[in-house]
C-alpha positions as CSV (number, residue, x, y, z in Angstrom):
1,M,8.9,-11.6,-3.5
2,T,8.5,-9.0,-5.9
3,P,10.8,-7.7,-8.5
4,N,11.7,-4.9,-6.2
5,L,12.2,-6.4,-2.9
6,I,15.1,-8.2,-2.5
7,R,16.0,-10.6,1.3
8,C,18.8,-10.5,3.0
9,G,18.8,-13.3,5.3
10,S,15.8,-12.0,7.5
11,V,15.5,-8.4,6.1
12,I,13.8,-7.0,3.2
13,F,15.1,-4.2,1.1
14,R,13.0,-2.3,-0.9
15,M,15.2,-1.3,-4.4
16,T,14.7,1.8,-6.4
17,R,16.3,3.3,-9.3
18,Y,18.1,6.8,-8.2
19,T,19.6,8.8,-10.9
20,S,21.2,11.8,-8.8
21,N,24.8,12.0,-7.4
22,H,24.6,12.1,-2.8
23,N,27.6,12.2,-0.9
24,L,27.7,8.4,-0.3
25,R,30.1,8.5,2.7
26,A,27.7,10.7,4.5
27,L,24.8,8.4,4.2
28,L,26.6,5.1,4.9
29,Q,28.6,7.0,8.1
30,S,25.0,7.7,9.4
31,P,24.3,5.8,12.8
32,R,20.4,5.6,12.0
33,R,20.3,5.6,8.5
34,T,17.4,3.2,6.9
35,S,18.4,3.6,3.3
36,L,21.9,3.2,1.6
37,F,22.5,4.1,-2.5
38,V,24.6,1.4,-4.2
39,R,25.7,0.9,-7.9
40,S,24.9,-1.3,-10.3
41,F,26.8,-2.2,-12.9
42,T,28.2,-4.9,-15.5
43,G,31.4,-5.4,-17.3
44,D,35.0,-2.6,-16.7
45,K,32.9,0.5,-17.2
46,I,31.1,2.0,-14.6
47,P,28.2,4.6,-15.4
48,E,27.7,7.9,-14.1
49,D,25.1,8.9,-11.9
50,D,23.2,5.3,-12.3
51,Y,22.2,4.2,-8.3
52,F,20.0,1.9,-6.7
53,K,18.0,3.1,-3.6
54,L,18.0,0.1,-0.8
55,E,15.3,0.9,1.9
56,L,14.6,-1.3,4.7
57,C,11.2,-2.9,4.4
58,S,9.1,-4.8,6.7
59,E,7.7,-7.6,6.8
60,E,4.0,-5.8,7.1
61,D,4.8,-3.5,4.5
62,N,5.8,-6.7,2.0
63,Q,2.8,-8.4,3.2
64,D,0.4,-5.4,2.5
65,N,1.8,-4.7,-1.1
66,H,1.3,-8.3,-1.6
67,D,-2.3,-8.5,-0.8
68,Y,-2.9,-5.1,-2.2
69,K,-1.6,-6.3,-6.0
70,D,-4.0,-9.9,-5.1
71,L,-6.7,-7.5,-4.7
72,V,-6.7,-5.6,-7.8
73,H,-5.8,-8.7,-9.9
74,R,-8.7,-10.3,-8.5
75,M,-11.2,-7.4,-9.2
76,H,-9.7,-7.6,-13.1
77,L,-8.7,-3.9,-12.6
78,F,-5.9,-1.4,-14.4
79,P,-4.5,-4.4,-16.6
80,S,-1.0,-3.9,-18.3
81,I,-2.1,-5.7,-21.1
82,G,-4.2,-4.4,-23.6
83,N,-8.2,-5.1,-24.3
84,Q,-10.7,-5.5,-27.2
85,V,-13.5,-3.4,-26.0
86,V,-17.2,-2.8,-26.7
87,I,-18.2,0.9,-25.3
88,V,-21.7,1.0,-24.1
89,Q,-23.1,4.2,-23.7
90,P,-26.3,4.7,-21.6
91,F,-28.1,8.0,-21.5
92,V,-30.8,9.3,-19.3
93,K,-33.7,10.3,-22.2
94,W,-35.8,12.2,-20.8
95,G,-36.5,13.9,-17.1
96,P,-34.1,15.9,-14.4
97,K,-31.5,14.0,-15.0
98,K,-31.2,14.1,-18.8
99,N,-27.8,16.1,-19.9
100,E,-28.8,19.0,-21.9
101,L,-25.3,20.5,-22.3
102,T,-24.7,17.2,-24.5
103,T,-25.3,14.5,-27.1
104,P,-25.3,10.9,-26.6
105,D,-23.1,10.7,-29.9
106,L,-20.4,12.9,-28.3
107,M,-20.8,10.9,-24.9
108,L,-19.6,8.1,-27.1
109,E,-17.2,10.2,-29.3
110,E,-15.3,10.5,-25.8
111,A,-15.5,7.6,-24.5
112,K,-13.6,6.4,-27.7
113,G,-11.4,9.1,-27.4
114,L,-10.4,7.7,-23.9
115,I,-10.1,3.6,-25.4
116,D,-7.6,5.4,-28.3
117,S,-5.7,6.6,-25.1
118,L,-4.5,3.3,-23.6
119,P,-2.0,1.5,-25.6
120,N,-3.0,-1.9,-27.2
121,W,-6.7,-1.1,-25.9
122,K,-9.3,-1.3,-29.3
123,C,-12.4,-0.3,-29.3
124,I,-14.6,-3.0,-31.7
125,D,-18.2,-1.9,-31.0
126,A,-20.0,0.6,-29.5
127,V,-23.9,1.3,-28.8
128,K,-26.3,3.7,-27.1
129,I,-28.7,2.7,-25.3
130,P,-31.5,4.9,-23.4
131,V,-32.4,4.3,-19.9
132,E,-34.8,5.7,-17.5
133,S,-32.1,6.1,-14.5
134,L,-28.8,5.3,-14.0
135,E,-29.5,4.1,-10.8
136,K,-30.7,0.5,-11.3
137,K,-29.3,-2.5,-10.4
138,N,-27.7,-3.5,-13.8
139,V,-27.9,-0.3,-15.1
140,F,-30.8,-1.2,-17.9
141,G,-34.3,-2.3,-18.7
142,S,-34.8,-6.2,-18.4
143,G,-34.9,-6.2,-22.7
144,Q,-32.1,-4.4,-23.3
145,F,-30.2,-6.1,-20.5
146,E,-30.7,-9.1,-22.2
147,S,-30.0,-7.9,-25.4
148,L,-26.6,-6.3,-24.6
149,Q,-26.0,-9.8,-22.7
150,K,-26.5,-11.7,-25.8
151,K,-24.6,-9.1,-28.0
152,I,-21.9,-9.7,-25.9
153,G,-21.9,-13.3,-25.6
154,K,-21.7,-13.9,-29.5
155,N,-18.8,-12.2,-30.0
156,P,-15.9,-14.2,-28.6
157,N,-12.9,-11.2,-29.8
158,I,-14.8,-8.8,-26.7
159,S,-12.2,-8.9,-23.7
160,A,-14.1,-5.8,-21.7
161,V,-16.9,-3.5,-21.2
162,F,-16.5,-0.1,-20.6
163,V,-19.7,1.2,-19.5
164,N,-19.4,5.3,-19.7
165,V,-20.9,6.5,-16.6
166,N,-19.0,8.3,-13.7
167,L,-18.7,5.7,-11.7
168,L,-20.8,1.8,-11.4
169,R,-21.8,0.7,-7.9
170,G,-20.4,-2.4,-6.4
171,I,-23.6,-3.9,-7.1
172,Q,-24.0,-2.6,-10.5
173,R,-20.3,-3.7,-11.3
174,K,-20.9,-7.6,-9.6
175,E,-24.3,-8.0,-11.8
176,L,-22.6,-7.0,-15.1
177,T,-19.5,-8.7,-14.7
178,T,-21.8,-11.6,-13.8
179,A,-23.6,-11.6,-17.0
180,F,-21.2,-10.2,-19.6
181,R,-18.4,-12.6,-18.0
182,V,-15.6,-10.0,-18.7
183,P,-14.0,-7.6,-16.8
184,V,-16.4,-3.9,-16.7
185,Y,-15.0,-0.9,-16.2
186,D,-16.7,3.2,-15.8
187,R,-15.3,6.4,-16.9
188,Y,-13.5,6.5,-13.3
189,S,-11.5,3.5,-13.7
190,I,-10.2,4.2,-17.7
191,V,-9.1,7.8,-16.7
192,L,-7.4,6.0,-14.0
193,Q,-5.8,3.5,-16.1
194,I,-4.5,6.5,-18.6
195,F,-3.3,8.6,-15.2
196,K,-1.3,5.5,-14.2
197,E,0.2,5.7,-18.2
198,R,0.8,9.1,-18.4
199,A,2.6,9.9,-14.7
200,K,6.1,10.1,-14.8
201,T,7.5,12.1,-11.2
202,R,6.9,10.6,-8.2
203,E,4.7,13.0,-7.3
204,A,2.1,12.2,-9.9
205,K,2.3,8.8,-9.3
206,L,1.6,8.8,-5.6
207,Q,-1.4,11.3,-6.7
208,V,-2.8,8.5,-9.0
209,A,-2.6,5.9,-6.8
210,F,-3.9,7.9,-3.7
211,A,-7.0,8.5,-6.3
212,E,-7.3,4.5,-6.4
213,I,-7.7,3.7,-2.8
214,P,-11.5,5.2,-2.9
215,Y,-12.3,3.5,-6.3
216,L,-11.3,-0.1,-4.8
217,R,-13.0,0.7,-2.1
218,S,-16.2,1.5,-3.9
219,C,-15.5,-2.0,-5.8
220,L,-15.7,-3.7,-2.6
221,V,-18.7,-2.1,-1.5
222,G,-22.0,-4.3,-2.6
223,L,-19.0,-7.4,-2.9
224,Q,-18.8,-8.2,0.7
225,K,-21.6,-10.7,0.5
226,G,-21.9,-13.8,-1.3
227,T,-19.1,-13.2,-3.9
228,K,-16.4,-15.9,-3.8
229,S,-13.1,-15.7,-5.3
230,D,-11.2,-19.0,-5.5
231,G,-13.2,-21.1,-3.0
232,R,-13.0,-18.2,-0.6
233,G,-16.2,-15.6,0.1
234,Y,-15.9,-12.2,1.6
235,G,-17.7,-13.1,4.6
236,T,-15.7,-15.9,5.5
237,L,-13.3,-15.0,8.4
238,V,-9.5,-14.9,7.5
239,G,-8.0,-13.8,10.7
240,D,-8.3,-11.6,13.6
241,G,-11.9,-12.2,13.4
242,E,-12.2,-10.1,10.7
243,S,-13.9,-11.0,6.9
244,Y,-12.0,-10.5,4.3
245,Y,-13.9,-8.4,3.2
246,E,-12.8,-6.3,6.1
247,S,-9.1,-7.1,6.1
248,K,-9.3,-5.4,2.6
249,L,-10.8,-2.6,3.5
250,H,-8.3,-2.1,6.6
251,L,-5.6,-2.8,4.1
252,L,-6.8,0.4,1.7
253,E,-7.0,2.6,4.8
254,R,-3.2,1.3,5.6
255,R,-2.2,2.3,2.3
256,E,-3.9,5.3,1.9
257,L,-2.8,6.8,5.3
258,K,0.6,5.8,3.9
259,I,0.0,7.6,0.4
260,K,-1.1,10.4,2.3
261,K,1.8,10.9,4.8
262,E,4.2,11.0,1.6
263,L,2.0,13.4,-0.4
264,E,1.9,15.9,2.4
265,K,5.9,15.6,2.9
266,M,5.7,16.9,-1.1
267,H,3.0,19.4,-0.2
268,K,5.2,20.7,2.4
269,K,8.2,21.3,-0.2
270,R,6.0,22.8,-2.8
271,S,4.9,25.5,0.1
272,L,8.2,26.5,0.4
273,L,8.3,27.1,-3.4
274,K,5.5,28.8,-3.3
275,Y,7.0,31.1,-0.2
276,E,10.2,32.0,-2.3
277,R,7.5,32.6,-4.8
278,K,5.5,35.0,-3.1
279,K,8.5,36.5,-1.5
280,R,9.8,37.5,-4.7
281,E,6.2,39.0,-5.9
282,F,6.1,37.0,-9.3
283,P,2.5,37.2,-10.5
284,V,1.4,34.4,-11.6
285,V,-1.1,33.1,-13.9
286,A,-2.7,29.6,-14.0
287,I,-4.0,28.3,-17.3
288,V,-7.0,25.9,-16.7
289,G,-9.6,23.9,-19.1
290,Y,-11.0,20.5,-20.3
291,T,-8.2,18.7,-21.4
292,N,-6.5,18.6,-24.8
293,S,-8.0,22.4,-24.9
294,G,-4.6,23.5,-25.8
295,K,-2.9,24.6,-22.3
296,T,1.0,23.4,-23.1
297,T,0.9,24.8,-26.6
298,L,-0.4,28.0,-25.6
299,I,2.8,28.0,-22.6
300,K,5.1,27.0,-25.1
301,S,3.9,29.9,-27.4
302,L,4.0,32.3,-25.1
303,T,7.7,31.5,-23.9
304,G,9.3,30.6,-26.7
305,D,10.6,27.2,-24.8
306,S,11.8,24.7,-27.2
307,N,12.0,22.1,-24.3
308,I,8.0,21.9,-24.1
309,Q,6.4,19.4,-26.2
310,P,3.0,19.6,-26.5
311,R,1.1,16.4,-27.4
312,N,-2.7,16.1,-29.1
313,A,-3.5,13.8,-26.5
314,L,-5.9,13.4,-23.4
315,F,-4.8,14.1,-20.5
316,A,-1.0,14.5,-21.4
317,T,-0.1,16.9,-18.4
318,L,-0.3,15.5,-15.0
319,D,1.9,17.6,-13.1
320,V,1.5,20.8,-12.3
321,T,4.6,22.7,-14.1
322,V,5.7,26.5,-13.5
323,H,7.3,28.3,-16.5
324,G,9.1,32.1,-16.8
325,F,7.2,34.5,-19.3
326,K,8.6,38.2,-19.5
327,L,5.3,40.8,-20.3
328,P,6.2,43.9,-22.7
329,C,6.6,45.8,-19.4
330,N,9.6,43.7,-18.3
331,L,7.5,42.0,-16.1
332,T,8.3,38.2,-15.4
333,V,5.5,36.1,-14.9
334,L,5.3,32.8,-14.0
335,L,2.8,30.3,-16.5
336,I,1.2,27.3,-14.5
337,D,-0.1,24.6,-16.7
338,T,-2.5,21.7,-14.9
339,V,-3.9,19.2,-15.2
340,G,-6.5,18.3,-17.7
341,F,-10.4,18.3,-16.3
342,I,-13.0,15.8,-17.8
343,S,-16.7,15.5,-17.4
344,N,-18.3,12.7,-15.6
345,I,-16.1,11.2,-13.3
346,P,-15.9,12.0,-9.5
347,L,-14.6,14.9,-8.0
348,N,-12.3,13.0,-6.0
349,L,-9.8,11.7,-8.9
350,I,-9.4,15.7,-9.7
351,A,-9.3,16.2,-5.7
352,A,-6.2,13.5,-5.5
353,F,-4.2,16.7,-7.5
354,K,-5.6,19.2,-5.4
355,A,-2.1,19.6,-3.5
356,T,-0.4,20.8,-7.3
357,L,-3.9,22.5,-7.8
358,N,-3.4,24.7,-5.0
359,D,-0.7,26.8,-7.3
360,A,-3.7,27.1,-9.5
361,I,-6.2,28.4,-6.8
362,D,-3.9,30.5,-5.0
363,A,-3.0,32.3,-8.3
364,D,-3.3,36.1,-9.3
365,M,-5.5,35.3,-12.3
366,I,-6.6,32.2,-14.1
367,I,-7.1,31.6,-18.1
368,H,-10.0,29.2,-18.6
369,L,-8.9,28.0,-22.2
370,Q,-11.3,26.6,-24.2
371,D,-11.6,24.6,-27.7
372,A,-13.6,26.6,-30.0
373,S,-13.3,24.1,-32.1
374,H,-14.8,21.2,-30.2
375,P,-18.5,20.2,-30.9
376,D,-19.1,19.6,-27.2
377,K,-18.0,22.7,-26.2
378,R,-20.8,24.0,-24.2
379,N,-20.4,20.7,-22.1
380,Q,-16.6,20.9,-21.8
381,I,-17.0,25.0,-20.3
382,A,-19.6,23.9,-18.0
383,T,-17.7,21.0,-16.5
384,V,-14.3,23.6,-16.1
385,N,-16.7,26.0,-14.3
386,D,-18.2,23.2,-11.7
387,T,-14.9,21.6,-11.1
388,L,-13.5,24.9,-10.3
389,K,-16.6,25.9,-8.3
390,Q,-15.9,22.5,-6.2
391,L,-12.2,23.1,-5.5
392,N,-13.2,26.4,-4.0
393,I,-12.0,29.3,-6.2
394,D,-12.3,32.5,-5.1
395,A,-15.7,34.3,-6.9
396,A,-13.4,37.4,-7.0
397,K,-10.8,36.0,-8.7
398,I,-10.1,37.0,-12.2
399,I,-11.1,34.7,-14.8
400,L,-10.2,35.0,-18.4
401,Q,-12.1,33.4,-21.1
402,V,-10.1,32.4,-23.8
403,E,-11.3,30.4,-26.5
404,N,-8.0,28.5,-28.7
405,K,-7.9,26.4,-32.3
406,I,-10.0,29.1,-34.0
407,D,-7.9,27.5,-36.9
408,S,-9.7,24.4,-36.8
409,I,-13.2,26.0,-37.1
410,K,-14.8,24.8,-40.1
411,T,-18.2,26.9,-39.7
412,E,-18.4,30.5,-38.6
413,N,-19.1,30.6,-35.0
414,P,-21.6,33.1,-33.3
415,P,-20.0,36.3,-31.8
416,S,-18.3,35.9,-28.3
417,S,-17.2,37.7,-25.6
418,C,-14.4,35.3,-25.1
419,L,-11.3,36.4,-26.7
420,R,-10.0,34.1,-29.7
421,I,-6.8,32.8,-30.4
422,S,-4.8,29.8,-32.4
423,A,-2.0,28.8,-30.0
424,K,-0.6,26.7,-32.4
425,H,-0.1,29.5,-35.1
426,G,0.1,32.5,-33.0
427,T,-2.8,33.9,-33.8
428,G,-4.4,36.7,-31.2
429,L,-1.5,36.1,-28.7
430,D,-0.5,40.0,-28.9
431,E,-4.0,40.8,-27.5
432,L,-4.1,37.8,-24.9
433,V,-0.7,38.9,-23.5
434,E,-2.2,42.8,-23.1
435,R,-4.8,41.6,-21.3
436,I,-2.8,39.4,-19.0
437,Q,-0.3,43.0,-18.4
438,S,-3.5,45.2,-17.6
439,K,-5.5,43.0,-15.5
440,L,-2.2,41.7,-13.6
441,L,-0.8,44.7,-13.2
442,D,-4.0,45.8,-12.0
443,V,-5.0,42.7,-9.3
444,T,-0.8,43.1,-7.8
445,S,-1.7,47.2,-7.2
446,R,1.5,47.6,-9.1
447,K,1.9,51.1,-10.1
448,L,4.4,52.5,-12.9
449,L,6.3,55.4,-11.3
450,R,9.5,57.8,-12.4
451,F,12.7,58.0,-10.6
452,M,15.8,60.1,-10.8
453,V,18.9,58.1,-9.2
454,P,22.7,59.1,-9.7
455,N,24.2,56.9,-12.9
456,G,25.7,54.2,-11.5
457,G,24.2,54.6,-7.9
458,T,22.9,51.5,-5.1
459,E,19.5,53.0,-5.8
460,Y,20.0,52.1,-9.4
461,S,21.3,48.3,-8.8
462,W,18.5,48.2,-5.8
463,L,15.6,49.1,-8.2
464,H,17.1,46.6,-10.6
465,K,16.7,44.1,-8.2
466,E,14.0,44.5,-6.4
467,A,11.7,46.1,-8.9
468,T,10.7,45.8,-12.5
469,V,12.5,48.5,-14.7
470,V,10.5,49.3,-17.8
471,N,12.4,52.1,-19.2
472,Y,15.1,54.3,-18.6
473,S,16.9,57.7,-20.1
474,H,19.2,60.3,-20.0
475,P,18.2,63.7,-18.6
476,K,20.5,66.6,-19.5
477,D,23.0,66.2,-16.8
478,P,24.5,62.9,-17.2
479,Q,25.6,61.9,-13.7
480,Y,21.3,60.9,-13.7
481,L,19.3,58.5,-15.0
482,I,15.6,58.5,-15.2
483,L,13.8,55.1,-14.6
484,D,10.2,54.3,-14.9
485,V,10.0,51.6,-12.6
486,L,6.8,49.1,-11.9
487,V,6.9,49.3,-7.7
488,T,4.4,47.3,-5.5
489,P,3.2,48.4,-2.6
490,A,5.6,46.6,-0.2
491,I,8.3,47.6,-2.7
492,F,7.7,51.2,-2.8
493,G,7.6,50.9,1.0
494,K,11.1,49.5,1.4
495,L,12.4,52.0,-1.4
496,R,11.2,55.3,0.7
497,S,13.2,53.5,3.6
498,N,16.2,52.7,2.3
499,Y,16.5,55.4,0.4
500,P,14.3,58.4,1.7
501,N,15.6,60.6,-0.5
502,I,15.0,59.7,-3.9
503,R,13.6,61.7,-6.3
504,M,10.3,60.9,-7.8
505,L,9.4,62.8,-11.1
506,N,5.8,63.3,-12.0
507,K,4.8,61.3,-15.3
C-alpha cells in the first residue's frame, strides 16, 4: 500500500492534500458522493484551510499504480536520488544528417546545462564522439564503443550515462545499459526529469505524466525478447494469456486514457476562460522562445508585477500564465507566458502541453523572444520556428522577432532586422510597446473614433465599460464631453444599436 492510499476494511481511499474551503456539509450529504474532505491536525490548534481529500479507489486502480511504479523502477527511469553522470555527445561528422546550425561543443554545453538543472545530479566527465549515423544498434562504431566501455568501467564513481541524442530506441538502450552496467539516459528522459522537478500545478503534473507514457512505451519496444528482470522474461506469460511485455503495454494504455480524460476536463475549463476573454475582446499576445530566453523577465518588466519571479534556469515556466498589461492607448492586453522550447526532443514531449499552448496558438500576435547573447542562437531560432510550424501555427499570424539580453553581448553583433531589447534593464521596451500597439490595433481592426456625449450620460458610462477610452476633453458647452475611443467593429455595431443618435466627430 503506497503512502497516499488508505485501506479501511475492504475499501481503499486515495488521499491528497487539498487547501481550499469547501461546503463540507453539502459534500457529506450528497447521496452519490465518491469523495469527502476531512481535517487532519494535532494538538488543540486546528489549522485553517488544511484539508485532505479522500477518494474511493478501486483495487484495479491501486494495482495499476503499483505496477506502473514497478515498471519505472525496473527500467531505472526518473530516479529520486542524484547521479554522477558522464555525458557522451555523439555527432554526425558529415553527410545530410550533419547539423550545420550548431557544433558538438555547443551541444555538449547545453547537455551540461540540462544535467546541472537536476538537483543532486553532477557531470563528472564528458566526451565527444564522431559517428557516421545515429541509427546503429549501439550508436557508436565498434572501436569507439569498446573505448567508451573501458572508460566508463574504469571509473567506479559513474552511476549513469547521458547520451545526448533526442531519443534512444529500446534496443539501443538495452545494448548500452548492458555494456556500461549503469542506467543510460537520452534527452527525452532528462528533459522529462526536469519537467517532473519543475511541475507544481495539477495541470502541469498531468501534462508531464502524459508525456511520460510514449517514452515508457518506446523503452519497452525492443525489450520484449530475451530480457529478464528478477528471473521473469518479457516473453513469459503472466496471466490471461498475455506476456509481461503485453501486460505493460496495456497498463500504459489504461494510464494514458485516464490522464487524457483528466486533461480534457481541464481543457474544457480553459476553453470557458478563453471564451470569456474573447467575449470581452481582450487582445492576446503570446511570448514564445527557446528555454531561458527571458520570457518571464520580459513580462515582469512590461507589467511591473512584483509577484512574478523570473529564474535563470532551463524550463523555469511549465504552466501557461496570463498577465494583464495596459498599452499607452489605455487598451488592456493579455500577455501569455509559455513553456520554453528546446532542440532535439521528440515533438510529443512539447505536444503534451498543446492544450495550454493553444492559448499561444490562438493569440492575436506572437513575440518570438531570442537570446541575442547565446552562441547557439541560430540553432535556437531554427528550433522555435520549426516547433511553431509543427504546432500548426497559422502562417498568416503576426510574429514579432525580438532579440533579448543585448546587455550581455560581449562583441558587436552584425546588423539585424529584429528589435533589440534588454528585458532585465528595460532597454528598447518603449519601442517594443509601440510596435505591439501598432500591430494589435491593425490585426484586431480597432479604430480610433471621436464622439460627443452628454456629460454624465449613459453613453459615457457605456463607452467606458465596453470600449477603450483613450482621451477626453471638454468642448465649449460644459454639458458635453468629447471622447477619443478605440472600438472594434462589433462594439461599434452595438454602440449604433444602443445609441443610434450618438454624435460622431471627424478627427
